C-alpha positions as CSV (number, residue, x, y, z in Angstrom):
1,M,115.4,-39.8,-221.5
2,P,115.3,-41.9,-219.0
3,L,114.3,-39.5,-216.5
4,Q,111.3,-38.4,-218.7
5,R,110.1,-41.7,-218.6
6,R,110.2,-42.2,-215.1
7,F,108.6,-38.8,-214.8
8,V,105.7,-39.9,-217.2
9,F,104.9,-43.1,-215.1
10,T,106.0,-41.3,-211.7
11,T,103.0,-38.8,-212.9
12,G,100.2,-41.3,-214.3
13,M,100.3,-43.7,-211.3
14,A,99.8,-40.6,-209.1
15,F,96.9,-39.7,-211.5
16,A,96.0,-43.6,-211.5
17,V,95.9,-43.2,-207.2
18,L,94.2,-39.8,-207.4
19,I,91.4,-41.1,-209.1
20,G,91.4,-44.3,-207.4
21,L,90.9,-42.2,-204.3
22,I,88.4,-40.0,-205.5
23,C,86.3,-42.5,-206.5
24,G,86.7,-44.5,-202.8
25,L,85.8,-41.2,-201.0
26,A,82.7,-40.9,-203.4
27,F,81.7,-44.5,-203.2
28,N,82.3,-44.2,-199.1
29,G,80.4,-41.2,-199.1
30,L,77.3,-42.9,-200.7
31,L,77.4,-45.9,-198.7
32,Q,77.0,-43.5,-195.8
33,L,74.3,-41.7,-196.6
34,Q,72.3,-44.8,-198.3
35,T,73.1,-46.0,-194.5
36,L,72.1,-42.8,-192.8
37,G,69.0,-42.7,-194.5
38,A,68.0,-46.5,-193.8
39,Q,68.1,-46.1,-189.9
40,I,66.1,-42.7,-190.1
41,N,63.9,-44.5,-192.0
42,T,63.6,-47.2,-189.5
43,V,63.6,-44.9,-186.4
44,V,60.7,-42.7,-187.6
45,E,58.9,-45.5,-188.9
46,Q,58.8,-47.2,-185.6
47,H,58.4,-44.0,-183.4
48,N,55.6,-43.3,-185.8
49,R,53.8,-47.1,-185.7
50,K,54.0,-46.1,-181.7
51,I,52.3,-42.8,-181.6
52,D,49.7,-44.5,-183.7
53,L,49.0,-47.1,-181.4
54,I,49.5,-44.4,-178.2
55,T,46.6,-42.4,-180.2
56,Q,44.6,-45.7,-180.8
57,I,44.7,-46.6,-177.0
58,Q,44.1,-42.6,-176.1
59,V,40.8,-43.1,-178.4
60,A,39.7,-45.8,-177.1
61,A,40.5,-44.6,-173.2
62,H,37.8,-42.1,-174.3
63,I,35.3,-44.1,-175.0
64,R,35.4,-46.2,-172.4
65,T,35.0,-43.2,-170.2
66,D,32.3,-41.4,-172.3
67,S,30.7,-44.8,-171.7
68,L,31.1,-44.8,-168.5
69,F,29.6,-41.5,-168.0
70,R,26.6,-41.8,-170.7
71,M,25.7,-45.2,-168.8
72,A,25.9,-42.6,-165.5
73,L,23.4,-41.0,-167.3
74,A,21.0,-43.5,-168.8
75,D,17.9,-44.4,-167.4
76,D,16.7,-46.8,-169.5
77,P,18.7,-50.2,-168.7
78,F,18.5,-51.7,-172.4
79,E,20.4,-48.1,-172.9
80,R,23.0,-49.0,-170.4
81,D,24.0,-52.0,-171.6
82,T,24.6,-50.6,-175.1
83,Y,27.0,-48.4,-173.8
84,F,28.5,-51.4,-171.2
85,L,28.9,-53.1,-174.9
86,E,30.9,-50.2,-175.8
87,F,32.5,-49.8,-172.8
88,N,34.2,-53.3,-173.0
89,R,35.1,-53.4,-176.6
90,A,37.3,-50.1,-175.8
91,G,38.6,-52.0,-173.3
92,Y,40.0,-54.8,-175.7
93,L,41.1,-51.8,-177.7
94,V,43.1,-50.5,-175.0
95,G,44.3,-54.0,-173.9
96,S,45.2,-55.4,-177.2
97,G,47.2,-51.5,-178.1
98,R,49.0,-51.7,-175.1
99,N,50.2,-55.4,-175.9
100,A,50.9,-53.9,-179.4
101,L,53.4,-51.2,-177.7
102,R,54.9,-53.8,-175.5
103,Q,55.8,-55.8,-178.3
104,M,57.4,-53.3,-180.1
105,G,60.2,-52.7,-177.2
106,F,60.8,-50.4,-175.0
107,S,63.7,-47.9,-174.1
108,A,64.2,-47.0,-170.0
109,A,62.3,-44.0,-170.3
110,E,59.4,-45.3,-172.1
111,Q,59.4,-48.7,-169.8
112,R,58.7,-46.3,-166.5
113,I,55.6,-44.6,-168.4
114,F,54.4,-47.9,-169.3
115,D,55.0,-49.2,-166.2
116,T,53.4,-46.3,-164.2
117,Q,50.2,-46.4,-167.0
118,S,50.1,-49.6,-166.2
119,R,49.6,-48.9,-162.1
120,L,46.6,-46.8,-163.1
121,I,45.3,-49.4,-165.2
122,D,45.2,-51.2,-161.7
123,D,43.6,-48.5,-160.2
124,I,41.7,-47.5,-162.9
125,E,39.8,-51.3,-163.8
126,P,38.5,-51.9,-160.1
127,T,36.8,-48.5,-159.7
128,Q,34.9,-48.5,-163.3
129,E,33.8,-52.4,-162.6
130,R,32.9,-50.6,-158.9
131,L,31.0,-47.9,-161.0
132,I,29.5,-50.5,-163.3
133,D,28.4,-52.8,-160.6
134,L,26.9,-49.3,-158.4
135,L,24.7,-49.0,-161.9
136,A,23.4,-52.2,-161.9
137,A,22.4,-52.1,-158.6
138,E,20.8,-48.5,-159.4
139,R,22.7,-46.5,-156.8
140,K,23.1,-43.6,-159.1
141,T,24.2,-41.4,-156.7
142,E,27.3,-43.4,-155.4
143,A,27.7,-44.2,-158.9
144,N,28.0,-40.6,-160.4
145,R,30.0,-39.6,-156.8
146,I,32.7,-42.1,-158.2
147,L,32.1,-41.3,-161.7
148,V,33.1,-37.5,-160.7
149,H,35.6,-38.0,-157.9
150,E,37.7,-41.2,-158.6
151,A,37.0,-42.9,-162.2
152,I,37.3,-39.3,-164.6
153,P,40.6,-38.4,-162.5
154,L,42.2,-41.7,-162.7
155,Q,41.6,-41.7,-166.3
156,T,42.9,-38.2,-166.6
157,A,46.0,-39.1,-165.2
158,F,45.7,-42.3,-167.5
159,N,45.6,-40.1,-170.6
160,R,48.9,-37.8,-169.2
161,H,50.8,-40.8,-169.2
162,L,49.5,-41.7,-172.5
163,T,50.3,-37.8,-174.3
164,D,54.2,-37.6,-172.6
165,M,54.7,-41.3,-174.3
166,R,53.5,-39.6,-177.4
167,N,55.5,-36.7,-177.1
168,L,59.0,-38.8,-176.1
169,Y,58.2,-40.3,-179.4
170,S,57.5,-36.7,-181.2
171,Q,60.3,-35.4,-179.4
172,A,62.5,-38.7,-180.6
173,N,61.7,-38.3,-184.7
174,L,62.5,-34.5,-184.0
175,T,65.9,-35.6,-183.0
176,A,66.8,-38.2,-185.2
177,L,65.7,-35.9,-188.3
178,Q,67.4,-32.9,-186.7
179,Q,70.5,-35.4,-186.4
180,T,70.2,-36.8,-189.2
181,Q,70.4,-34.0,-192.0
182,R,73.4,-32.7,-189.7
183,T,74.9,-35.5,-190.7
184,Y,74.0,-36.1,-194.2
185,R,75.1,-32.5,-194.5
186,H,78.3,-32.9,-192.5
187,T,79.6,-36.8,-195.2
188,F,78.0,-34.2,-198.4
189,L,80.1,-31.3,-197.5
190,F,83.1,-33.7,-196.5
191,T,82.9,-35.5,-199.7
192,L,82.3,-32.7,-201.4
193,I,85.4,-31.1,-200.5
194,S,87.5,-34.0,-200.4
195,G,87.0,-34.4,-204.0
196,I,87.6,-30.7,-205.0
197,A,90.8,-31.0,-203.0
198,A,92.1,-34.3,-204.3
């Protein structure tokens, strides 16, 4: 009889330990999946915010260049002033968008692209100001030459860098999603197999 009791007790304890392990495994799997979900939401949300800011900057930069182009075409000084106001507003939007991006922080690759953009802006601003001064002085031929040969190529380079930055974030989102999917499948299968094996 004592041997049978010991067997029942040992079997009961083994069963209780097994149930505890299964519950612990399930709890751990759920915690890992919850943490993984929170991490991916943070990464994707931050990258999507940066993509949105870059898009706003790019649209404002296009408006700025378009305003310059229209100023160069306009003969009426009042019409030119209207485009000049659009030009200044778009410049403000470019600057505030870049400041918002800077406040979000950058990786090393992002910082390199941002620094290159900053150097381009250091070239773009005086070129655009010179163009506006020439238009105000009614020197349209020289202004058009600067627009075509300097201002537009600089703006194109700036837009290319914005596109590179947007592509960087889009690729980071894709990588994060793929990694999350792999980790989720791995965790799910590990939890499932371990639960079945137990």
